[in-house]
C-alpha positions as CSV (number, residue, x, y, z in Angstrom):
1,X,-69.7,43.6,-73.7
2,X,-68.3,46.5,-71.8
3,X,-65.1,46.3,-69.7
4,X,-67.1,46.6,-66.5
5,X,-69.4,43.7,-67.4
6,X,-66.4,41.5,-68.3
7,X,-64.9,42.0,-64.9
8,X,-68.2,41.4,-63.2
9,X,-68.6,38.1,-65.1
10,X,-65.1,37.0,-64.1
11,X,-65.9,37.6,-60.4
12,X,-69.0,35.5,-60.6
13,X,-67.1,32.6,-62.1
14,X,-64.5,32.7,-59.4
15,X,-67.2,32.8,-56.7
16,X,-68.9,29.8,-58.1
17,X,-65.7,27.9,-58.3
18,X,-64.9,28.7,-54.7
19,X,-68.4,27.5,-53.6
20,X,-67.9,24.2,-55.4
21,X,-64.5,23.6,-53.8
22,X,-65.9,24.1,-50.3
23,X,-68.9,21.7,-50.8
24,X,-68.4,18.1,-49.3
25,X,-67.3,15.4,-51.7
26,X,-69.7,12.7,-52.6
27,X,-69.5,9.6,-50.4
28,X,-68.2,6.5,-52.2
29,X,-70.6,3.6,-52.6
30,X,-69.8,1.0,-49.9
31,X,-68.7,-2.4,-51.2
32,X,-71.1,-5.3,-50.6
33,X,-70.4,-7.1,-47.4
34,X,-68.7,-10.5,-47.6
35,X,-69.1,-13.4,-45.3
36,X,-66.6,-13.3,-42.5
37,X,-63.7,-15.8,-42.9
38,X,-63.1,-18.0,-39.9
39,X,-60.0,-16.8,-38.0
40,X,-57.3,-19.4,-37.1
41,X,-56.7,-20.2,-33.5
42,X,-54.1,-17.9,-32.0
43,X,-50.6,-19.2,-31.6
44,X,-49.6,-19.5,-27.9
45,X,-47.5,-16.5,-27.0
46,X,-43.9,-17.1,-26.0
47,X,-42.7,-16.2,-22.6
48,X,-41.3,-12.6,-22.6
49,X,-37.6,-12.2,-22.5
50,X,-36.5,-11.2,-19.0
51,X,-35.2,-7.7,-18.7
52,X,-31.5,-7.4,-18.0
53,X,-30.6,-7.0,-14.4
54,X,-30.2,-3.4,-13.2
55,X,-26.6,-2.2,-12.9
56,X,-25.3,-1.7,-9.4
57,X,-24.9,1.9,-8.4
58,X,-22.0,3.2,-6.3
59,X,-22.2,6.7,-5.0
60,X,-18.5,7.5,-4.7
61,X,-17.2,10.1,-2.3
62,X,-13.6,11.0,-1.3
63,X,-14.2,9.3,2.1
64,X,-15.5,6.1,0.3
65,X,-12.4,6.2,-1.9
66,X,-10.0,6.2,1.0
67,X,-11.9,3.3,2.6
68,X,-11.9,1.2,-0.5
69,X,-8.2,1.8,-1.3
70,X,-7.2,0.6,2.2
71,X,-9.5,-2.4,2.5
72,X,-10.0,-3.8,-1.0
73,X,-7.2,-2.8,-3.3
74,X,-4.2,-4.9,-4.3
75,X,-1.9,-2.0,-3.9
76,X,-2.6,-1.8,-0.2
77,X,-1.8,-5.5,0.2
78,X,1.5,-4.9,-1.6
79,X,2.4,-2.1,0.8
80,X,1.6,-4.3,3.8
81,X,3.5,-7.3,2.4
82,X,6.5,-5.2,1.7
83,X,6.5,-3.7,5.1
84,X,6.4,-7.1,6.7
85,X,9.4,-8.4,4.8
86,X,11.6,-6.6,7.4
87,X,10.2,-8.9,10.1
88,X,12.7,-11.7,9.1
89,X,15.9,-9.7,9.7
90,X,14.7,-8.5,13.1
91,X,13.6,-12.1,14.0
92,X,17.0,-13.4,12.9
93,X,18.7,-11.0,15.4
94,X,16.4,-12.1,18.2
95,X,17.0,-15.7,17.3
96,X,20.6,-15.4,18.5
97,X,19.3,-15.4,22.0
98,X,17.1,-18.5,21.7
99,X,17.4,-21.5,24.0
100,X,19.4,-24.3,22.3
101,X,18.4,-27.8,23.4
102,X,20.4,-30.8,22.3
103,X,19.7,-34.4,23.2
104,X,21.4,-37.6,22.0
105,X,21.3,-41.2,23.1
106,X,22.5,-44.4,21.6
107,X,23.9,-47.9,22.0
108,X,27.5,-48.8,21.3
109,X,29.4,-52.1,20.9
110,X,33.2,-51.9,20.7
111,X,36.2,-54.1,20.6
112,X,38.6,-51.1,20.7
113,X,41.4,-51.5,23.1
114,X,41.5,-48.9,25.9
115,X,44.4,-47.6,27.8
116,X,43.2,-49.1,31.0
117,X,42.6,-52.6,29.7
118,X,45.0,-53.2,26.7
119,X,47.7,-54.8,28.9
120,X,45.4,-56.9,31.0
121,X,43.4,-58.3,28.0
122,X,40.6,-58.9,30.4
123,X,37.7,-57.8,28.1
124,X,36.9,-59.0,24.7
125,X,34.2,-56.4,24.0
126,X,32.3,-53.6,25.8
127,X,28.7,-52.5,25.3
128,X,27.7,-49.0,26.3
129,X,24.6,-46.8,26.4
130,X,25.5,-43.2,26.0
131,X,23.1,-40.3,26.8
132,X,23.9,-36.6,26.4
133,X,21.6,-33.6,27.2
134,X,22.7,-29.9,26.9
135,X,20.9,-26.6,27.2
136,X,22.6,-23.4,26.2
137,X,21.4,-19.8,26.3
138,X,23.2,-16.6,25.2
139,X,22.3,-13.4,26.9
140,X,22.5,-9.8,25.6
141,X,25.0,-9.1,28.5
142,X,27.7,-11.0,26.6
143,X,27.1,-14.0,28.8
144,X,26.6,-17.6,27.6
145,X,25.3,-20.3,30.0
146,X,25.6,-24.0,29.2
147,X,24.0,-26.8,31.3
148,X,25.3,-30.3,30.4
149,X,24.4,-33.8,31.5
150,X,26.0,-37.1,30.3
151,X,25.3,-40.7,31.4
152,X,27.4,-43.6,30.4
153,X,26.3,-47.2,31.2
154,X,29.0,-49.7,30.2
155,X,29.1,-53.5,30.4
156,X,32.3,-55.6,29.6
157,X,32.4,-59.1,28.3
158,X,35.2,-60.4,30.5
159,X,37.5,-63.2,29.4
160,X,38.2,-66.3,31.5
161,X,41.6,-65.0,32.3
162,X,40.3,-61.7,33.8
163,X,41.0,-61.1,37.4
164,X,38.3,-61.9,39.9
165,X,38.4,-58.3,41.3
166,X,37.7,-56.8,37.8
167,X,34.2,-55.4,37.6
168,X,32.2,-56.1,34.4
169,X,30.0,-53.0,34.5
170,X,29.7,-49.4,35.7
171,X,27.5,-46.3,35.5
172,X,28.8,-42.8,35.4
173,X,26.7,-39.5,35.6
174,X,28.3,-36.1,34.9
175,X,26.5,-32.8,35.1
176,X,27.7,-29.2,35.2
177,X,27.3,-25.5,34.4
178,X,29.6,-23.5,32.2
179,X,29.5,-19.7,32.1
180,X,31.4,-17.6,29.6
181,X,31.6,-13.8,29.9
182,X,32.9,-11.6,27.1
183,X,35.4,-9.0,28.5
184,X,36.8,-7.3,25.3
185,X,34.9,-8.3,22.2
186,X,31.3,-7.5,22.8
187,X,32.2,-6.1,26.2
188,X,29.4,-7.2,28.6
189,X,27.1,-7.4,25.6
190,X,27.7,-3.9,24.2
191,X,27.7,-5.2,20.6
192,X,24.7,-7.5,21.3
193,X,22.5,-4.7,22.6
194,X,23.6,-2.3,19.8
195,X,22.7,-5.0,17.2
196,X,19.2,-5.5,18.9
197,X,18.6,-1.8,19.0
198,X,19.6,-1.3,15.4
199,X,17.4,-4.1,14.2
200,X,14.4,-2.9,16.2
201,X,14.9,0.7,14.9
202,X,15.0,-0.5,11.3
203,X,11.8,-2.5,12.0
204,X,10.1,0.5,13.6
205,X,11.2,2.6,10.7
206,X,9.6,0.1,8.3
207,X,6.3,0.4,10.2
208,X,6.4,4.2,9.9
209,X,7.3,3.9,6.2
210,X,4.3,1.6,5.8
211,X,1.9,4.2,7.2
212,X,3.5,6.8,4.9
213,X,3.1,4.5,1.9
214,X,-0.5,3.8,2.7
215,X,-1.1,7.6,2.9
216,X,0.6,8.0,-0.4
217,X,-1.7,5.3,-1.8
218,X,-4.8,7.1,-0.5
219,X,-3.5,10.3,-2.1
220,X,-3.0,8.5,-5.4
221,X,-6.6,7.1,-5.2
222,X,-8.0,10.6,-4.4
223,X,-6.1,12.1,-7.4
224,X,-7.5,9.3,-9.6
225,X,-11.0,10.1,-8.2
226,X,-10.7,13.8,-9.0
227,X,-9.2,13.1,-12.4
228,X,-12.1,10.8,-13.2
229,X,-14.6,13.4,-12.0
230,X,-13.0,16.2,-14.1
231,X,-13.0,13.8,-17.1
232,X,-16.7,13.1,-16.6
233,X,-17.6,16.8,-16.3
234,X,-15.4,17.7,-19.3
235,X,-17.1,15.0,-21.3
236,X,-20.5,16.3,-20.2
237,X,-19.5,19.9,-21.1
238,X,-18.4,18.7,-24.5
239,X,-21.8,17.1,-25.1
240,X,-23.5,20.4,-24.0
241,X,-21.3,22.3,-26.4
242,X,-22.0,20.0,-29.3
243,X,-25.8,20.3,-28.6
244,X,-25.7,24.0,-28.5
245,X,-23.7,24.2,-31.8
246,X,-26.2,21.7,-33.3
247,X,-29.1,24.0,-32.5
248,X,-27.1,27.0,-33.9
249,X,-26.5,25.1,-37.1
250,X,-30.2,24.3,-37.5
251,X,-31.0,28.0,-36.9
252,X,-28.5,29.3,-39.4
253,X,-29.5,26.7,-42.0
254,X,-33.1,27.9,-41.6
255,X,-32.0,31.5,-42.1
256,X,-29.9,30.5,-45.0
257,X,-32.9,28.9,-46.7
258,X,-34.6,32.3,-46.6
259,X,-31.5,34.0,-47.8
260,X,-30.9,36.0,-44.6
261,X,-27.3,34.8,-44.0
262,X,-24.0,36.2,-45.3
263,X,-21.8,34.1,-47.6
264,X,-19.9,31.4,-45.7
265,X,-21.9,31.6,-42.4
266,X,-23.4,28.1,-42.7
267,X,-20.2,26.3,-43.6
268,X,-18.3,28.2,-40.9
269,X,-20.7,27.1,-38.1
270,X,-20.9,23.6,-39.6
271,X,-17.1,23.3,-39.5
272,X,-17.1,24.4,-35.8
273,X,-19.8,21.8,-35.1
274,X,-17.4,19.1,-36.5
275,X,-14.8,20.4,-34.1
276,X,-17.2,19.8,-31.2
277,X,-17.9,16.3,-32.5
278,X,-14.2,15.6,-32.4
279,X,-14.0,17.0,-28.8
280,X,-16.8,14.7,-27.8
281,X,-14.9,11.7,-29.1
282,X,-11.6,12.6,-27.4
283,X,-13.2,13.6,-24.1
284,X,-15.2,10.4,-24.1
285,X,-12.0,8.3,-24.5
286,X,-10.3,10.3,-21.8
287,X,-13.2,9.8,-19.4
288,X,-13.4,6.0,-20.0
289,X,-9.6,5.7,-19.4
290,X,-9.8,7.7,-16.2
291,X,-12.8,5.7,-15.0
292,X,-11.1,2.4,-15.8
293,X,-8.0,3.4,-13.8
294,X,-10.1,4.3,-10.8
295,X,-12.1,1.1,-11.0
296,X,-9.0,-1.0,-11.2
297,X,-7.3,0.9,-8.4
298,X,-10.2,0.5,-6.0
299,X,-11.1,-3.0,-7.2
300,X,-14.7,-2.0,-7.9
301,X,-16.9,-4.7,-9.5
302,X,-16.9,-4.3,-13.3
303,X,-20.1,-3.0,-14.7
304,X,-20.9,-0.9,-11.6
305,X,-22.3,2.5,-12.3
306,X,-20.3,5.1,-10.5
307,X,-21.9,8.4,-9.5
308,X,-19.6,11.2,-8.3
309,X,-20.4,13.6,-5.6
310,X,-21.3,17.0,-7.2
311,X,-19.3,20.0,-6.2
312,X,-21.5,23.0,-5.4
313,X,-19.0,25.6,-4.4
314,X,-15.3,26.2,-3.9
315,X,-14.3,25.6,-0.2
316,X,-12.1,28.2,1.5
317,X,-8.4,27.3,2.1
318,X,-7.9,25.8,5.6
319,X,-6.4,27.9,8.3
320,X,-4.0,25.5,10.1
321,X,-1.3,26.0,12.7
322,X,2.2,25.2,11.6
323,X,3.2,21.6,12.0
324,X,6.3,20.4,13.8
325,X,8.5,18.9,11.1
326,X,10.2,16.4,13.4
327,X,6.8,14.9,14.2
328,X,6.0,14.0,10.6
329,X,6.2,10.3,9.7
330,X,8.8,10.7,6.9
331,X,11.1,12.5,9.4
332,X,10.5,9.9,12.1
333,X,11.5,7.1,9.7
334,X,14.6,9.0,8.6
335,X,15.6,9.6,12.2
336,X,15.0,6.0,13.2
337,X,17.3,4.9,10.3
338,X,19.9,7.4,11.4
339,X,19.8,6.1,15.0
340,X,19.9,2.5,13.8
341,X,23.0,3.2,11.7
342,X,24.6,4.8,14.8
343,X,23.9,1.7,16.9
344,X,25.2,-0.6,14.1
345,X,28.4,1.4,14.0
346,X,28.9,1.1,17.7
347,X,28.2,-2.6,17.6
348,X,30.7,-3.1,14.8
349,X,33.5,-1.5,16.7
350,X,32.9,-3.7,19.7
351,X,32.3,-6.9,17.8
352,X,35.5,-6.7,15.8
353,X,37.8,-6.6,18.7
354,X,39.8,-9.7,19.9
355,X,37.8,-12.3,21.9
356,X,39.0,-12.3,25.5
357,X,36.5,-14.1,27.8
358,X,36.3,-15.4,31.3
359,X,35.2,-19.0,31.6
360,X,33.9,-20.7,34.8
361,X,32.8,-24.3,35.2
362,X,31.3,-26.3,38.0
363,X,30.6,-30.0,37.6
364,X,29.6,-33.0,39.7
365,X,29.8,-36.7,39.0
366,X,28.8,-40.1,40.3
367,X,30.5,-43.4,39.4
368,X,29.5,-46.9,40.6
369,X,28.8,-50.5,39.5
370,X,25.1,-50.0,40.0
371,X,22.8,-47.4,38.6
372,X,21.3,-46.5,42.0
373,X,24.6,-46.0,43.7
374,X,25.9,-43.9,40.9
375,X,22.8,-41.7,41.0
376,X,23.1,-41.3,44.8
377,X,26.7,-40.2,44.5
378,X,25.8,-37.9,41.7
379,X,23.0,-36.2,43.6
380,X,25.0,-35.9,46.8
381,X,27.6,-33.8,45.0
382,X,30.5,-35.3,46.9
383,X,32.7,-35.4,43.9
384,X,32.7,-31.8,42.4
385,X,35.0,-30.3,39.9
386,X,35.7,-26.5,39.5
387,X,37.4,-24.6,36.8
388,X,38.2,-20.9,36.2
389,X,40.1,-19.6,33.3
390,X,40.3,-17.2,30.4
391,X,40.4,-17.7,26.6
392,X,41.7,-15.5,23.8
393,X,40.9,-15.6,20.1
394,X,41.7,-13.1,17.3
395,X,41.3,-13.4,13.5
396,X,43.7,-11.4,11.4
397,X,45.1,-11.3,7.9
398,X,42.3,-10.2,5.6
399,X,41.5,-6.9,7.2
400,X,37.7,-7.6,7.1
401,X,37.2,-6.2,10.6
402,X,38.4,-2.8,9.5
403,X,36.3,-2.9,6.3
404,X,33.2,-3.8,8.4
405,X,33.8,-0.9,10.7
406,X,34.3,1.5,7.7
407,X,31.1,0.2,6.0
408,X,29.1,0.9,9.2
409,X,30.6,4.3,9.5
410,X,29.8,5.3,5.9
411,X,26.2,4.0,6.4
412,X,26.0,6.1,9.5
413,X,27.1,9.2,7.6
414,X,24.8,8.4,4.7
415,X,21.7,8.1,7.0
416,X,22.6,11.3,8.8
417,X,22.9,13.2,5.5
418,X,19.5,11.8,4.3
419,X,17.9,12.8,7.6
420,X,19.1,16.4,7.4
421,X,18.2,16.7,3.7
422,X,14.7,15.3,4.4
423,X,14.1,17.9,7.1
424,X,14.9,20.7,4.7
425,X,12.9,19.2,1.8
426,X,9.8,18.5,3.9
427,X,9.8,22.1,5.3
428,X,10.1,23.5,1.8
429,X,7.4,21.1,0.5
430,X,4.9,22.3,3.2
431,X,5.5,25.9,2.4
432,X,5.1,25.4,-1.4
433,X,2.0,23.3,-1.0
434,X,0.4,26.0,1.2
435,X,1.2,28.6,-1.5
436,X,-0.2,26.3,-4.2
437,X,-3.4,25.9,-2.3
438,X,-3.8,29.7,-2.1
439,X,-2.9,30.2,-5.7
440,X,-5.2,27.5,-6.9
441,X,-8.0,28.9,-4.9
442,X,-7.6,32.4,-6.3
443,X,-7.4,30.9,-9.8
444,X,-10.6,28.9,-9.2
445,X,-12.5,32.0,-8.0
446,X,-11.2,34.0,-11.0
447,X,-12.2,31.3,-13.4
448,X,-15.6,31.1,-11.8
449,X,-16.1,34.9,-12.4
450,X,-14.7,34.5,-15.9
451,X,-17.3,31.8,-16.6
452,X,-20.1,34.1,-15.5
453,X,-18.9,36.9,-17.7
454,X,-18.4,34.6,-20.7
455,X,-21.9,33.3,-20.3
456,X,-23.3,36.9,-20.2
457,X,-21.3,37.8,-23.3
458,X,-22.5,34.8,-25.3
459,X,-26.1,35.5,-24.5
460,X,-25.8,39.2,-25.6
461,X,-23.9,38.3,-28.8
462,X,-26.4,35.5,-29.6
463,X,-29.2,38.1,-29.3
464,X,-27.5,40.7,-31.5
465,X,-26.5,38.0,-34.1
466,X,-30.2,37.0,-34.5
467,X,-30.9,40.7,-35.1
468,X,-28.2,40.8,-37.7
469,X,-25.9,43.2,-35.8
470,X,-23.1,40.7,-35.0
471,X,-20.9,38.7,-37.4
472,X,-21.0,34.9,-37.0
473,X,-17.2,34.7,-36.4
474,X,-17.5,36.9,-33.3
475,X,-20.3,34.6,-32.0
476,X,-18.3,31.5,-32.7
477,X,-15.3,32.9,-30.9
478,X,-17.4,33.9,-27.9
479,X,-19.0,30.4,-27.7
480,X,-15.6,28.7,-27.9
481,X,-14.2,30.9,-25.1
482,X,-17.3,30.2,-23.0
483,X,-17.0,26.4,-23.3
484,X,-13.3,26.6,-22.7
485,X,-14.0,28.6,-19.5
486,X,-16.5,25.9,-18.4
487,X,-13.8,23.2,-18.9
488,X,-11.2,25.3,-17.3
489,X,-13.4,25.8,-14.2
490,X,-13.9,22.1,-13.9
491,X,-10.2,21.4,-14.1
492,X,-9.4,24.1,-11.7
493,X,-11.8,22.7,-9.2
494,X,-10.1,19.3,-9.5
495,X,-6.6,20.8,-9.2
496,X,-7.7,22.7,-6.1
497,X,-9.1,19.5,-4.5
498,X,-5.9,17.6,-5.3
499,X,-3.8,20.5,-3.8
500,X,-5.8,20.2,-0.6
501,X,-5.3,16.5,-0.4
502,X,-1.5,16.8,-1.0
503,X,-1.2,19.4,1.7
504,X,-3.1,17.2,4.1
505,X,-0.9,14.2,3.2
506,X,2.3,16.4,3.7
507,X,1.0,17.1,7.2
508,X,0.2,13.4,7.9
509,X,-3.5,14.4,8.3
510,X,-4.8,12.4,5.3
511,X,-4.4,9.2,7.4
512,X,-3.6,10.2,11.1
513,X,-1.5,7.8,13.1
514,X,-4.6,6.6,15.0
515,X,-6.3,5.7,11.8
516,X,-3.6,3.6,10.2
517,X,-5.0,0.0,9.7
518,X,-3.0,-2.9,11.1
519,X,-0.9,-4.8,8.7
520,X,-1.7,-8.1,10.3
521,X,-5.4,-7.8,9.4
522,X,-4.3,-7.5,5.7
523,X,-1.6,-10.1,5.6
524,X,-3.0,-12.6,8.0
525,X,0.2,-12.7,10.0
526,X,0.5,-13.9,13.6
527,X,1.4,-11.7,16.6
528,X,3.5,-8.7,15.5
529,X,7.2,-9.3,16.1
530,X,7.6,-6.2,18.2
531,X,5.0,-7.5,20.6
532,X,6.9,-10.8,20.8
533,X,10.1,-8.9,21.4
534,X,8.5,-7.1,24.3
535,X,7.4,-10.4,25.8
536,X,10.9,-11.9,25.6
537,X,12.8,-12.5,28.9
538,X,14.1,-9.2,30.4
539,X,11.0,-7.1,30.8
540,X,8.0,-5.7,29.0
541,X,9.6,-2.5,27.8
542,X,11.3,-2.3,24.4
543,X,14.9,-3.5,24.6
544,X,16.1,-0.9,22.2
545,X,15.0,1.8,24.6
546,X,15.7,0.1,27.9
547,X,18.6,-2.2,27.1
548,X,17.2,-5.2,28.9
549,X,18.9,-8.6,29.0
550,X,17.7,-11.3,26.7
């Protein structure tokens, strides 16, 4: 057989084998049919397990955060309670000018000897009904008024040896008015009015401080909001980074299986993938911690799904006119405390003088055997009694008066120093916050541009790497810098928003005066004490400003 014939025979065999392989396989012989077995009756189906209730969703915005922190949080209640603690010292000062009503009545049996009857021995025992009624009222002019009424009804148990002319009963009514006017200590109420003004100024300062504390609380809540938002976006970016590295690991593993990778490329990218896994774990913990802090601060129902408002762009820095430092709440509070210390010092100097007062009394009485005649004589005023005099009193020996004056003087100097320091510090703070806003804005814009360039670089390097023209280490470095720029941009946005809120708080624009909630709604207290002070006798104006009489 020639060589050509051998090759031709081999081709024929291969063609026959190929034809046989493409022919359909023989169908298997079907098994004989068996009788169908009876099916058991179906077991009744159990009721389906109810699906878990859907989680509540809260779309959280900065405005909603400010509302929740003021209405629902425990911290706002603490601020309101602390601010209302100053109500008691102010009320205690006003209580010095309350009406003082005193009433006493009783029955008395006595065998005491009296000067008028000891020698006569005409009475064995006397029985008396005594009634006393007084009403006193101090005024902020240094005047004290006292109205007094006494009634004495006495009956004697006369002895057989008593004279026939001796009466066995009598009724005596005495009423009068006593006025005391301070002439040296608390001269015409100088110390009283200074004390009232000081207490009211301290109270008003506490109200201003309360508004400032609520604003600081809103600022803290907004910072917690932005920190939670940044933590969420950072966690999401960590997930995106991990997913991108995971795809790159799969791609390089496939190339490595074909032998197209350099030595160490696959372990290098796998090691970087593990770094991204670690970042996911840490950012997840940071996000949950920031979210828990926000939920606790705002008293949001546990289990509520919180959705943050997405930030589309970087807002421009606000163009605002300069604010008057003296109109800010922190400066108002410091000024009120300084003025209150001034008033307290003036009051201390007046109150620690000697007590030299003018006293005037006018009384009328009625005395008779019968009640009716005694009342008629009392009402007619035919038996008056007048008294005019002075009294002097001075305490000395311990030197406490001088120490009290020195204490008030030091407090005055301390509050004045704090006031001047606060004015300078607030002015510097406003300037620095405005600079910080501009700097943070410029950084945010720069980071945004950097992110765009990083993304462009990573896309080009990824393409050249797939073409084998770029080393894997250069691609990894570019990807790391890109993801860092993404996180840096998110954090810069949060820092810029926090800087805006801090600047608004420094200008008292985060919670304007007209928007400060009433403390009485939060604490359930009755009428505010400053309203009760304005309704006190002496006028509707504030006594600290007008110096009315109480």
